[in-house]
C-alpha positions in Angstrom: 28.9 6.3 1.0 25.5 6.6 2.6 22.2 6.5 0.7 20.4 9.8 0.4 18.4 10.7 3.5 14.6 10.2 3.1 12.4 13.2 3.8 10.7 12.9 7.2 7.3 11.3 7.5 4.6 13.9 8.2 3.0 13.9 11.6 0.3 11.2 11.6 -2.0 9.9 14.3 -1.4 6.3 15.3 -4.6 5.3 13.4 -3.5 7.2 10.3 -0.1 5.5 10.4 -1.9 2.1 10.7 -4.1 3.0 7.6 -1.0 3.9 5.6 0.8 0.7 6.6 -2.2 -1.5 5.9 -2.8 0.2 2.5 0.8 -0.3 1.4 0.5 -4.0 2.5 -2.6 -4.4 0.3 -0.8 -2.6 -2.6 2.2 -5.0 -2.3 -0.1 -8.0 -2.3 -2.1 -6.8 -5.3 1.2 -6.2 -7.1 2.2 -9.8 -6.5 -1.2 -11.0 -7.7 -1.2 -8.9 -10.9 -1.3 -11.5 -13.7 0.4 -9.2 -16.2 3.5 -9.1 -14.0 3.9 -12.6 -12.6 5.0 -15.9 -14.1 3.8 -18.4 -11.5 0.4 -19.1 -10.1 1.5 -20.2 -6.6 2.9 -16.8 -5.6 -0.2 -15.1 -6.8 -2.4 -17.7 -4.9 -0.4 -17.1 -1.7 -0.7 -13.3 -2.1 -4.4 -13.6 -2.8 -4.9 -15.6 0.4 -3.0 -13.1 2.4 -4.9 -10.2 0.8 -8.0 -11.2 2.7 -6.2 -10.7 6.0 -4.6 -7.5 4.8 -7.9 -6.0 3.6 -9.5 -6.8 7.0 -6.6 -5.0 8.7 -7.1 -2.0 6.5 -10.9 -2.0 7.2 -10.2 -2.3 10.9 -7.7 0.6 10.8 -10.2 2.8 9.0 -12.9 1.8 11.5 -10.6 2.7 14.4 -10.0 6.2 12.9 -13.8 6.7 12.6 -14.4 5.4 16.2 -11.8 7.8 17.5 -13.5 10.7 15.8 -11.1 11.1 12.9 -13.8 11.6 10.4 -11.7 13.5 7.8 -9.0 12.0 5.7 -6.1 14.5 5.2 -5.3 13.2 1.8 -2.4 15.6 1.2 -0.6 14.5 4.4 -1.3 10.8 3.8 -0.1 11.1 0.2 3.1 12.6 1.5 3.5 9.7 3.9 2.9 7.2 1.1 5.5 8.9 -1.1 8.1 8.8 1.6 7.3 5.0 2.1 7.8 4.3 -1.6 4.1 4.1 -2.4 4.5 5.3 -6.0 6.8 2.4 -6.9 4.6 0.0 -5.1 1.5 1.2 -6.8 3.1 0.9 -10.2 3.2 -2.9 -9.7 -0.6 -3.0 -9.7 -0.8 -1.3 -13.1 -0.4 -3.0 -16.4 3.1 -2.8 -17.8 3.6 -0.9 -21.1 2.3 -2.7 -24.1 5.8 -3.3 -25.6 6.9 -5.0 -22.3 4.0 -7.4 -22.0 3.7 -10.7 -23.8 
């Protein structure tokens, strides 16, 4: 049995696609750093070190959009792309867990 087919990604410029990819990378790293969801410092340390590089990549992707004249962010389209790429689950890892689950 095949997994359900994902909805198609919306049409994005190359620069928009890069912003989405770099944003998700930053989210993933922040989730690994989140002290309310981790048990070991080493993994958080490594993720924090990598975050510097990822944030620079996100900045560069946004700068490229601006340089190419892409001055508006089409938030609805980008949100759709983030949802298709599992952004909601990934963003939840950055949030605090429910109070009954922490401790």
